[in-house]
N, CA and C atoms as an extended XYZ file, in Angstrom:
504
Properties=species:S:1:pos:R:3:atomname:S:1:resname:S:1:resid:I:1 pbc="F F F"
N       -80.008      209.426      -27.839 N   MET     1
C       -81.129      208.795      -27.174 CA  MET     1
C       -80.733      208.460      -25.742 C   MET     1
N       -81.567      208.839      -24.810 N   ALA     2
C       -81.283      208.599      -23.401 CA  ALA     2
C       -81.427      207.117      -23.076 C   ALA     2
N       -80.557      206.649      -22.203 N   VAL     3
C       -80.625      205.256      -21.769 CA  VAL     3
C       -81.659      205.168      -20.651 C   VAL     3
N       -82.576      204.249      -20.770 N   LYS     4
C       -83.627      204.086      -19.783 CA  LYS     4
C       -83.161      203.069      -18.743 C   LYS     4
N       -83.526      203.301      -17.497 N   ASN     5
C       -83.089      202.358      -16.464 CA  ASN     5
C       -83.932      201.089      -16.510 C   ASN     5
N       -83.407      200.044      -15.877 N   THR     6
C       -84.025      198.723      -15.937 CA  THR     6
C       -85.426      198.705      -15.336 C   THR     6
N       -85.640      199.385      -14.202 N   SER     7
C       -86.969      199.371      -13.588 CA  SER     7
C       -87.996      200.058      -14.486 C   SER     7
N       -87.583      201.127      -15.159 N   SER     8
C       -88.462      201.815      -16.094 CA  SER     8
C       -88.814      200.893      -17.265 C   SER     8
N       -87.809      200.182      -17.740 N   GLU     9
C       -88.019      199.252      -18.840 CA  GLU     9
C       -88.961      198.124      -18.425 C   GLU     9
N       -88.768      197.586      -17.237 N   GLN    10
C       -89.625      196.508      -16.749 CA  GLN    10
C       -91.059      196.996      -16.547 C   GLN    10
N       -91.199      198.208      -16.027 N   GLU    11
C       -92.531      198.792      -15.843 CA  GLU    11
C       -93.234      198.952      -17.186 C   GLU    11
N       -92.493      199.462      -18.176 N   PHE    12
C       -93.055      199.646      -19.516 CA  PHE    12
C       -93.489      198.306      -20.095 C   PHE    12
N       -92.611      197.309      -20.032 N   LEU    13
C       -92.931      195.994      -20.596 CA  LEU    13
C       -94.138      195.365      -19.906 C   LEU    13
N       -94.252      195.547      -18.613 N   ALA    14
C       -95.404      195.017      -17.877 CA  ALA    14
C       -96.695      195.695      -18.330 C   ALA    14
N       -96.642      197.008      -18.512 N   GLN    15
C       -97.827      197.746      -18.956 CA  GLN    15
C       -98.208      197.368      -20.391 C   GLN    15
N       -97.215      197.231      -21.256 N   ILE    16
C       -97.495      196.834      -22.651 CA  ILE    16
C       -98.095      195.435      -22.684 C   ILE    16
N       -97.558      194.534      -21.891 N   GLU    17
C       -98.102      193.174      -21.840 CA  GLU    17
C       -99.559      193.205      -21.378 C   GLU    17
N       -99.833      194.010      -20.383 N   LYS    18
C      -101.187      194.116      -19.832 CA  LYS    18
C      -102.167      194.725      -20.838 C   LYS    18
N      -101.689      195.655      -21.653 N   HIS    19
C      -102.577      196.404      -22.552 CA  HIS    19
C      -102.300      196.145      -24.036 C   HIS    19
N      -101.637      195.040      -24.370 N   LYS    20
C      -101.299      194.776      -25.772 CA  LYS    20
C      -102.537      194.583      -26.649 C   LYS    20
N      -103.668      194.239      -26.034 N   GLY    21
C      -104.906      194.101      -26.811 CA  GLY    21
C      -105.269      195.392      -27.529 C   GLY    21
N      -104.983      196.521      -26.908 N   ILE    22
C      -105.240      197.825      -27.537 CA  ILE    22
C      -104.472      197.914      -28.849 C   ILE    22
N      -103.196      197.545      -28.795 N   LEU    23
C      -102.345      197.637      -29.987 CA  LEU    23
C      -102.789      196.647      -31.062 C   LEU    23
N      -103.180      195.439      -30.653 N   PHE    24
C      -103.661      194.456      -31.632 CA  PHE    24
C      -104.926      194.958      -32.325 C   PHE    24
N      -105.861      195.500      -31.551 N   LYS    25
C      -107.113      195.981      -32.130 CA  LYS    25
C      -106.877      197.123      -33.106 C   LYS    25
N      -106.060      198.066      -32.720 N   ILE    26
C      -105.803      199.203      -33.604 CA  ILE    26
C      -105.080      198.744      -34.863 C   ILE    26
N      -104.119      197.846      -34.726 N   SER    27
C      -103.401      197.379      -35.916 CA  SER    27
C      -104.338      196.652      -36.880 C   SER    27
N      -105.305      195.892      -36.337 N   LYS    28
C      -106.266      195.203      -37.206 CA  LYS    28
C      -107.250      196.183      -37.840 C   LYS    28
N      -107.572      197.256      -37.120 N   MET    29
C      -108.510      198.246      -37.661 CA  MET    29
C      -107.881      199.065      -38.784 C   MET    29
N      -106.606      199.340      -38.686 N   TYR    30
C      -105.965      200.242      -39.628 CA  TYR    30
C      -105.198      199.540      -40.743 C   TYR    30
N      -104.884      198.278      -40.587 N   MET    31
C      -104.120      197.563      -41.607 CA  MET    31
C      -104.889      196.327      -42.058 C   MET    31
N      -104.770      196.029      -43.340 N   ASP    32
C      -105.565      194.953      -43.914 CA  ASP    32
C      -104.855      193.616      -43.993 C   ASP    32
N      -103.550      193.567      -43.854 N   ASP    33
C      -102.878      192.273      -43.931 CA  ASP    33
C      -101.942      192.080      -42.744 C   ASP    33
N      -101.592      190.837      -42.499 N   ALA    34
C      -100.832      190.470      -41.300 CA  ALA    34
C       -99.481      191.170      -41.227 C   ALA    34
N       -98.803      191.291      -42.347 N   GLU    35
C       -97.476      191.921      -42.343 CA  GLU    35
C       -97.568      193.390      -41.927 C   GLU    35
N       -98.504      194.112      -42.495 N   ASN    36
C       -98.672      195.522      -42.124 CA  ASN    36
C       -99.198      195.667      -40.706 C   ASN    36
N      -100.044      194.741      -40.269 N   GLN    37
C      -100.539      194.770      -38.892 CA  GLN    37
C       -99.369      194.620      -37.926 C   GLN    37
N       -98.479      193.688      -38.223 N   GLN    38
C       -97.323      193.458      -37.359 CA  GLN    38
C       -96.399      194.675      -37.370 C   GLN    38
N       -96.172      195.257      -38.551 N   ASP    39
C       -95.341      196.459      -38.640 CA  ASP    39
C       -95.932      197.600      -37.820 C   ASP    39
N       -97.251      197.788      -37.929 N   LEU    40
C       -97.900      198.852      -37.177 CA  LEU    40
C       -97.833      198.571      -35.677 C   LEU    40
N       -98.055      197.327      -35.285 N   PHE    41
C       -97.957      196.956      -33.877 CA  PHE    41
C       -96.577      197.319      -33.327 C   PHE    41
N       -95.540      196.967      -34.077 N   GLN    42
C       -94.172      197.271      -33.646 CA  GLN    42
C       -93.931      198.779      -33.595 C   GLN    42
N       -94.436      199.500      -34.574 N   GLU    43
C       -94.255      200.954      -34.592 CA  GLU    43
C       -94.977      201.615      -33.419 C   GLU    43
N       -96.188      201.153      -33.104 N   MET    44
C       -96.922      201.706      -31.963 CA  MET    44
C       -96.170      201.425      -30.653 C   MET    44
N       -95.632      200.214      -30.525 N   THR    45
C       -94.875      199.860      -29.331 CA  THR    45
C       -93.624      200.740      -29.229 C   THR    45
N       -92.939      200.928      -30.344 N   TYR    46
C       -91.736      201.763      -30.362 CA  TYR    46
C       -92.063      203.210      -29.990 C   TYR    46
N       -93.130      203.758      -30.564 N   GLN    47
C       -93.508      205.142      -30.257 CA  GLN    47
C       -93.907      205.284      -28.790 C   GLN    47
N       -94.571      204.277      -28.254 N   ALA    48
C       -94.936      204.313      -26.832 CA  ALA    48
C       -93.669      204.273      -25.971 C   ALA    48
N       -92.710      203.445      -26.353 N   TRP    49
C       -91.454      203.348      -25.611 CA  TRP    49
C       -90.709      204.688      -25.640 C   TRP    49
N       -90.656      205.306      -26.815 N   LYS    50
C       -89.986      206.608      -26.924 CA  LYS    50
C       -90.672      207.665      -26.056 C   LYS    50
N       -91.986      207.581      -25.945 N   SER    51
C       -92.759      208.576      -25.196 CA  SER    51
C       -92.909      208.237      -23.722 C   SER    51
N       -92.575      207.026      -23.345 N   PHE    52
C       -92.799      206.577      -21.967 CA  PHE    52
C       -92.174      207.479      -20.905 C   PHE    52
N       -90.974      208.008      -21.112 N   PRO    53
C       -90.412      208.895      -20.082 CA  PRO    53
C       -91.273      210.144      -19.825 C   PRO    53
N       -92.101      210.515      -20.797 N   LYS    54
C       -92.973      211.683      -20.654 CA  LYS    54
C       -94.307      211.342      -19.993 C   LYS    54
N       -94.578      210.051      -19.810 N   PHE    55
C       -95.826      209.629      -19.171 CA  PHE    55
C       -95.763      209.996      -17.696 C   PHE    55
N       -96.676      210.877      -17.279 N   ARG    56
C       -96.651      211.406      -15.915 CA  ARG    56
C       -97.688      210.742      -15.013 C   ARG    56
N       -98.476      209.854      -15.557 N   GLY    57
C       -99.467      209.177      -14.746 CA  GLY    57
C      -100.691      210.028      -14.444 C   GLY    57
N      -100.880      211.116      -15.191 N   GLU    58
C      -102.048      211.977      -14.977 CA  GLU    58
C      -103.319      211.341      -15.542 C   GLU    58
N      -103.140      210.350      -16.383 N   SER    59
C      -104.266      209.567      -16.901 CA  SER    59
C      -103.873      208.100      -16.752 C   SER    59
N      -104.814      207.221      -17.026 N   LEU    60
C      -104.499      205.795      -17.002 CA  LEU    60
C      -103.496      205.486      -18.111 C   LEU    60
N      -102.666      204.478      -17.894 N   PHE    61
C      -101.718      204.072      -18.934 CA  PHE    61
C      -102.469      203.702      -20.207 C   PHE    61
N      -103.604      203.008      -20.061 N   SER    62
C      -104.365      202.575      -21.236 CA  SER    62
C      -104.862      203.776      -22.044 C   SER    62
N      -105.293      204.829      -21.384 N   THR    63
C      -105.755      206.036      -22.079 CA  THR    63
C      -104.596      206.675      -22.824 C   THR    63
N      -103.467      206.771      -22.167 N   TRP    64
C      -102.263      207.337      -22.776 CA  TRP    64
C      -101.845      206.496      -23.984 C   TRP    64
N      -101.892      205.164      -23.830 N   LEU    65
C      -101.495      204.260      -24.911 CA  LEU    65
C      -102.446      204.377      -26.101 C   LEU    65
N      -103.757      204.509      -25.857 N   TYR    66
C      -104.722      204.705      -26.944 CA  TYR    66
C      -104.304      205.897      -27.798 C   TYR    66
N      -104.001      206.988      -27.130 N   ARG    67
C      -103.656      208.214      -27.858 CA  ARG    67
C      -102.395      208.022      -28.699 C   ARG    67
N      -101.361      207.456      -28.097 N   ILE    68
C      -100.108      207.202      -28.822 CA  ILE    68
C      -100.377      206.270      -30.004 C   ILE    68
N      -101.102      205.184      -29.758 N   ALA    69
C      -101.349      204.176      -30.791 CA  ALA    69
C      -102.176      204.731      -31.947 C   ALA    69
N      -103.239      205.460      -31.635 N   LEU    70
C      -104.067      206.012      -32.709 CA  LEU    70
C      -103.304      207.041      -33.526 C   LEU    70
N      -102.562      207.909      -32.875 N   ASN    71
C      -101.758      208.890      -33.606 CA  ASN    71
C      -100.721      208.203      -34.479 C   ASN    71
N      -100.086      207.170      -33.956 N   THR    72
C       -99.093      206.422      -34.721 CA  THR    72
C       -99.750      205.748      -35.922 C   THR    72
N      -100.920      205.168      -35.732 N   ALA    73
C      -101.622      204.494      -36.832 CA  ALA    73
C      -101.954      205.483      -37.952 C   ALA    73
N      -102.388      206.665      -37.595 N   ILE    74
C      -102.743      207.661      -38.605 CA  ILE    74
C      -101.508      208.106      -39.372 C   ILE    74
N      -100.413      208.351      -38.661 N   VAL    75
C       -99.164      208.743      -39.322 CA  VAL    75
C       -98.655      207.588      -40.196 C   VAL    75
N       -98.754      206.379      -39.678 N   PHE    76
C       -98.306      205.192      -40.398 CA  PHE    76
C       -99.047      205.058      -41.729 C   PHE    76
N      -100.346      205.324      -41.705 N   LEU    77
C      -101.142      205.228      -42.928 CA  LEU    77
C      -100.719      206.257      -43.971 C   LEU    77
N      -100.278      207.408      -43.504 N   LYS    78
C       -99.902      208.478      -44.426 CA  LYS    78
C       -98.615      208.163      -45.174 C   LYS    78
N       -97.852      207.234      -44.648 N   SER    79
C       -96.610      206.850      -45.303 CA  SER    79
C       -96.941      206.103      -46.600 C   SER    79
N       -96.476      206.624      -47.711 N   GLU    80
C       -96.790      206.007      -49.017 CA  GLU    80
C       -96.318      204.573      -49.089 C   GLU    80
N       -95.206      204.265      -48.451 N   LYS    81
C       -94.675      202.906      -48.511 CA  LYS    81
C       -95.615      201.914      -47.871 C   LYS    81
N       -96.372      202.340      -46.864 N   LYS    82
C       -97.207      201.424      -46.109 CA  LYS    82
C       -98.642      201.356      -46.608 C   LYS    82
N       -99.002      202.261      -47.490 N   ARG    83
C      -100.385      202.314      -47.951 CA  ARG    83
C      -100.681      201.208      -48.944 C   ARG    83
N      -101.721      200.478      -48.708 N   LYS    84
C      -102.141      199.424      -49.622 CA  LYS    84
C      -103.649      199.469      -49.730 C   LYS    84
N      -104.144      198.959      -50.849 N   SER    85
C      -105.601      198.878      -50.965 CA  SER    85
C      -106.104      197.743      -50.087 C   SER    85
N      -107.367      197.783      -49.756 N   ILE    86
C      -107.951      196.783      -48.875 CA  ILE    86
C      -107.961      195.439      -49.593 C   ILE    86
N      -107.481      194.455      -48.902 N   SER    87
C      -107.379      193.122      -49.468 CA  SER    87
C      -108.616      192.306      -49.118 C   SER    87
N      -109.067      191.520      -50.070 N   ALA    88
C      -110.198      190.641      -49.797 CA  ALA    88
C      -109.721      189.371      -49.093 C   ALA    88
N      -108.439      189.136      -49.138 N   ASP    89
C      -107.871      187.928      -48.528 CA  ASP    89
C      -107.449      188.202      -47.094 C   ASP    89
N      -108.191      187.633      -46.156 N   PHE    90
C      -107.869      187.826      -44.749 CA  PHE    90
C      -107.324      186.544      -44.132 C   PHE    90
N      -106.757      185.670      -44.963 N   ASN    91
C      -106.213      184.425      -44.439 CA  ASN    91
C      -104.941      184.650      -43.639 C   ASN    91
N      -104.263      185.772      -43.908 N   GLU    92
C      -103.028      186.069      -43.196 CA  GLU    92
C      -103.317      187.037      -42.063 C   GLU    92
N      -103.852      186.571      -40.983 N   ASN    93
C      -104.121      187.405      -39.813 CA  ASN    93
C      -103.119      187.094      -38.729 C   ASN    93
N      -103.007      188.026      -37.784 N   ILE    94
C      -102.174      187.778      -36.619 CA  ILE    94
C      -102.732      186.551      -35.919 C   ILE    94
N      -101.861      185.614      -35.579 N   SER    95
C      -102.306      184.372      -34.935 CA  SER    95
C      -102.950      184.666      -33.596 C   SER    95
N      -104.047      183.982      -33.348 N   VAL    96
C      -104.728      184.091      -32.065 CA  VAL    96
C      -104.714      182.707      -31.437 C   VAL    96
N      -104.174      182.634      -30.235 N   VAL    97
C      -104.112      181.356      -29.531 CA  VAL    97
C      -105.296      181.297      -28.577 C   VAL    97
N      -106.107      180.261      -28.733 N   ALA    98
C      -107.254      180.097      -27.853 CA  ALA    98
C      -107.554      178.618      -27.706 C   ALA    98
N      -108.035      178.239      -26.563 N   GLU    99
C      -108.381      176.839      -26.338 CA  GLU    99
C      -109.572      176.430      -27.189 C   GLU    99
N      -110.594      177.279      -27.227 N   HIS   100
C      -111.798      176.982      -28.002 CA  HIS   100
C      -111.898      178.020      -29.101 C   HIS   100
N      -111.630      177.597      -30.304 N   TYR   101
C      -111.605      178.513      -31.433 CA  TYR   101
C      -112.964      178.479      -32.120 C   TYR   101
N      -113.609      179.624      -32.199 N   ASP   102
C      -114.930      179.730      -32.810 CA  ASP   102
C      -114.772      180.324      -34.206 C   ASP   102
N      -114.824      179.456      -35.224 N   PHE   103
C      -114.585      179.905      -36.595 CA  PHE   103
C      -115.644      180.884      -37.072 C   PHE   103
N      -116.886      180.704      -36.666 N   GLU   104
C      -117.939      181.626      -37.079 CA  GLU   104
C      -117.685      183.018      -36.516 C   GLU   104
N      -117.307      183.079      -35.256 N   THR   105
C      -116.996      184.371      -34.639 CA  THR   105
C      -115.800      185.008      -35.321 C   THR   105
N      -114.765      184.215      -35.617 N   GLU   106
C      -113.577      184.741      -36.289 CA  GLU   106
C      -113.949      185.298      -37.660 C   GLU   106
N      -114.804      184.598      -38.378 N   GLU   107
C      -115.239      185.097      -39.695 CA  GLU   107
C      -116.003      186.410      -39.530 C   GLU   107
N      -116.853      186.504      -38.520 N   ASN   108
C      -117.573      187.760      -38.268 CA  ASN   108
C      -116.599      188.880      -37.926 C   ASN   108
N      -115.584      188.568      -37.128 N   LEU   109
C      -114.577      189.574      -36.792 CA  LEU   109
C      -113.823      190.030      -38.032 C   LEU   109
N      -113.482      189.096      -38.899 N   LYS   110
C      -112.781      189.453      -40.142 CA  LYS   110
C      -113.630      190.411      -40.966 C   LYS   110
N      -114.912      190.109      -41.084 N   GLN   111
C      -115.811      190.979      -41.848 CA  GLN   111
C      -115.923      192.348      -41.202 C   GLN   111
N      -116.007      192.374      -39.862 N   MET   112
C      -116.100      193.653      -39.184 CA  MET   112
C      -114.831      194.467      -39.397 C   MET   112
N      -113.665      193.853      -39.219 N   TYR   113
C      -112.409      194.584      -39.425 CA  TYR   113
C      -112.256      195.030      -40.877 C   TYR   113
N      -112.708      194.220      -41.800 N   GLN   114
C      -112.642      194.603      -43.212 CA  GLN   114
C      -113.507      195.847      -43.447 C   GLN   114
N      -114.686      195.863      -42.869 N   ALA   115
C      -115.573      197.027      -43.014 CA  ALA   115
C      -114.969      198.249      -42.321 C   ALA   115
N      -114.466      198.071      -41.112 N   ILE   116
C      -113.856      199.188      -40.389 CA  ILE   116
C      -112.674      199.752      -41.166 C   ILE   116
N      -111.919      198.865      -41.795 N   ASN   117
C      -110.751      199.282      -42.567 CA  ASN   117
C      -111.133      200.205      -43.724 C   ASN   117
N      -112.379      200.164      -44.167 N   GLN   118
C      -112.830      201.008      -45.270 CA  GLN   118
C      -113.265      202.397      -44.806 C   GLN   118
N      -113.384      202.594      -43.501 N   LEU   119
C      -113.771      203.904      -42.971 CA  LEU   119
C      -112.591      204.865      -43.018 C   LEU   119
N      -112.880      206.165      -42.948 N   ASN   120
C      -111.785      207.132      -42.880 CA  ASN   120
C      -111.161      207.073      -41.482 C   ASN   120
N      -110.009      207.725      -41.323 N   ASN   121
C      -109.241      207.622      -40.079 CA  ASN   121
C      -110.018      208.101      -38.861 C   ASN   121
N      -110.762      209.174      -38.999 N   ILE   122
C      -111.524      209.712      -37.861 CA  ILE   122
C      -112.618      208.728      -37.462 C   ILE   122
N      -113.337      208.205      -38.444 N   ASP   123
C      -114.398      207.240      -38.149 CA  ASP   123
C      -113.838      205.969      -37.509 C   ASP   123
N      -112.662      205.528      -37.967 N   LYS   124
C      -112.030      204.359      -37.353 CA  LYS   124
C      -111.759      204.619      -35.877 C   LYS   124
N      -111.214      205.789      -35.589 N   ALA   125
C      -110.903      206.125      -34.194 CA  ALA   125
C      -112.182      206.170      -33.357 C   ALA   125
N      -113.236      206.781      -33.900 N   LEU   126
C      -114.506      206.857      -33.178 CA  LEU   126
C      -115.064      205.466      -32.891 C   LEU   126
N      -115.056      204.614      -33.901 N   ILE   127
C      -115.560      203.249      -33.739 CA  ILE   127
C      -114.703      202.499      -32.721 C   ILE   127
N      -113.407      202.699      -32.782 N   PHE   128
C      -112.530      202.036      -31.830 CA  PHE   128
C      -112.874      202.438      -30.397 C   PHE   128
N      -112.974      203.736      -30.156 N   TYR   129
C      -113.331      204.209      -28.813 CA  TYR   129
C      -114.704      203.681      -28.398 C   TYR   129
N      -115.646      203.667      -29.325 N   TYR   130
C      -116.992      203.168      -29.045 CA  TYR   130
C      -116.943      201.693      -28.638 C   TYR   130
N      -116.197      200.889      -29.387 N   LEU   131
C      -116.082      199.466      -29.092 CA  LEU   131
C      -115.362      199.212      -27.766 C   LEU   131
N      -114.559      200.166      -27.356 N   GLU   132
C      -113.853      200.048      -26.081 CA  GLU   132
C      -114.662      200.647      -24.928 C   GLU   132
N      -115.928      200.981      -25.202 N   ASN   133
C      -116.859      201.493      -24.191 CA  ASN   133
C      -116.456      202.834      -23.580 C   ASN   133
N      -115.798      203.677      -24.374 N   PHE   134
C      -115.522      205.030      -23.914 CA  PHE   134
C      -116.829      205.813      -23.953 C   PHE   134
N      -117.013      206.701      -22.997 N   SER   135
C      -118.209      207.547      -22.994 CA  SER   135
C      -118.039      208.646      -24.043 C   SER   135
N      -119.136      209.295      -24.390 N   GLY   136
C      -119.080      210.410      -25.336 CA  GLY   136
C      -118.138      211.495      -24.849 C   GLY   136
N      -118.173      211.752      -23.559 N   LYS   137
C      -117.302      212.768      -22.962 CA  LYS   137
C      -115.833      212.368      -23.099 C   LYS   137
N      -115.528      211.094      -22.815 N   GLU   138
C      -114.148      210.614      -22.916 CA  GLU   138
C      -113.651      210.668      -24.361 C   GLU   138
N      -114.509      210.287      -25.297 N   ILE   139
C      -114.130      210.333      -26.709 CA  ILE   139
C      -113.856      211.780      -27.115 C   ILE   139
N      -114.725      212.680      -26.691 N   ALA   140
C      -114.555      214.098      -27.015 CA  ALA   140
C      -113.215      214.611      -26.493 C   ALA   140
N      -112.884      214.255      -25.270 N   GLU   141
C      -111.617      214.688      -24.678 CA  GLU   141
C      -110.430      214.117      -25.439 C   GLU   141
N      -110.496      212.840      -25.782 N   GLU   142
C      -109.395      212.187      -26.490 CA  GLU   142
C      -109.198      212.764      -27.889 C   GLU   142
N      -110.305      213.092      -28.555 N   MET   143
C      -110.220      213.531      -29.944 CA  MET   143
C      -110.206      215.054      -30.105 C   MET   143
N      -110.454      215.745      -29.013 N   GLY   144
C      -110.414      217.200      -29.079 CA  GLY   144
C      -111.591      217.815      -29.817 C   GLY   144
N      -112.756      217.174      -29.720 N   ILE   145
C      -113.973      217.708      -30.335 CA  ILE   145
C      -115.079      217.720      -29.275 C   ILE   145
N      -116.204      218.354      -29.592 N   THR   146
C      -117.290      218.446      -28.620 CA  THR   146
C      -118.042      217.120      -28.531 C   THR   146
N      -118.745      216.940      -27.421 N   GLU   147
C      -119.557      215.731      -27.250 CA  GLU   147
C      -120.636      215.645      -28.325 C   GLU   147
N      -121.241      216.782      -28.660 N   VAL   148
C      -122.270      216.798      -29.698 CA  VAL   148
C      -121.672      216.324      -31.018 C   VAL   148
N      -120.480      216.827      -31.331 N   ASN   149
C      -119.804      216.424      -32.561 CA  ASN   149
C      -119.481      214.932      -32.532 C   ASN   149
N      -119.102      214.415      -31.368 N   VAL   150
C      -118.837      212.980      -31.223 CA  VAL   150
C      -120.089      212.191      -31.552 C   VAL   150
N      -121.221      212.583      -30.969 N   ARG   151
C      -122.474      211.843      -31.213 CA  ARG   151
C      -122.850      211.855      -32.688 C   ARG   151
N      -122.744      213.012      -33.320 N   VAL   152
C      -123.098      213.126      -34.738 CA  VAL   152
C      -122.161      212.256      -35.585 C   VAL   152
N      -120.861      212.428      -35.379 N   LYS   153
C      -119.877      211.680      -36.174 CA  LYS   153
C      -119.963      210.173      -35.901 C   LYS   153
N      -120.198      209.815      -34.641 N   LEU   154
C      -120.294      208.401      -34.294 CA  LEU   154
C      -121.525      207.768      -34.933 C   LEU   154
N      -122.646      208.453      -34.916 N   ASN   155
C      -123.848      207.928      -35.572 CA  ASN   155
C      -123.621      207.743      -37.063 C   ASN   155
N      -122.980      208.703      -37.686 N   ARG   156
C      -122.675      208.580      -39.120 CA  ARG   156
C      -121.726      207.420      -39.379 C   ARG   156
N      -120.712      207.278      -38.525 N   ALA   157
C      -119.740      206.191      -38.690 CA  ALA   157
C      -120.417      204.829      -38.503 C   ALA   157
N      -121.298      204.717      -37.502 N   LYS   158
C      -122.009      203.443      -37.279 CA  LYS   158
C      -122.927      203.130      -38.456 C   LYS   158
N      -123.585      204.143      -39.000 N   THR   159
C      -124.456      203.936      -40.164 CA  THR   159
C      -123.630      203.448      -41.352 C   THR   159
N      -122.498      204.089      -41.592 N   LYS   160
C      -121.620      203.691      -42.698 CA  LYS   160
C      -121.110      202.267      -42.478 C   LYS   160
N      -120.753      201.945      -41.236 N   LEU   161
C      -120.267      200.609      -40.921 CA  LEU   161
C      -121.351      199.558      -41.172 C   LEU   161
N      -122.578      199.856      -40.779 N   LYS   162
C      -123.689      198.931      -41.033 CA  LYS   162
C      -123.880      198.718      -42.529 C   LYS   162
N      -123.798      199.800      -43.305 N   GLU   163
C      -123.928      199.680      -44.757 CA  GLU   163
C      -122.850      198.786      -45.335 C   GLU   163
N      -121.630      198.989      -44.873 N   LEU   164
C      -120.519      198.163      -45.364 CA  LEU   164
C      -120.687      196.704      -44.989 C   LEU   164
N      -121.146      196.450      -43.782 N   LEU   165
C      -121.350      195.071      -43.339 CA  LEU   165
C      -122.504      194.406      -44.103 C   LEU   165
N      -123.522      195.166      -44.448 N   ASN   166
C      -124.644      194.616      -45.205 CA  ASN   166
C      -124.282      194.319      -46.653 C   ASN   166
N      -123.235      194.943      -47.167 N   GLN   167
C      -122.778      194.674      -48.535 CA  GLN   167
C      -122.117      193.323      -48.658 C   GLN   167
N      -121.576      192.827      -47.531 N   ASN   168
C      -120.825      191.548      -47.557 CA  ASN   168
C      -121.722      190.366      -47.555 C   ASN   168
């Protein structure tokens, strides 16, 4: 493994700090309990660090990180050791520090993440990009499918998500 210089390391840490919300969101979308969320967060950070020397700046760091994180999450799920059924107990979530804590909003977020967690991997990625306000064109480029296919799949994923949320 190549030794990375200090300025590269500092640049990476600054970018991860700035964009850690991406990693938190993906870990909550793909994992149902706090321990697995934390493991996935660490794995995504590690994979980004390993790939950082290859980052050429041809896209935004956040776009590059989305791709690394989503690919890592999908691979992580395929690992039999990490696969678990969806838990109804969401009391063990990653701690969120906030001055004004809105319990109703947090409960709604828990329900949304629980529903998203029941979607297949492609639908999760589509919903994630949608929630991050990516355009249809950007989603198509990131996922390697046509814009028309994005619209069709996204509509189906949103319909499925609404059904899941209405069941709760």
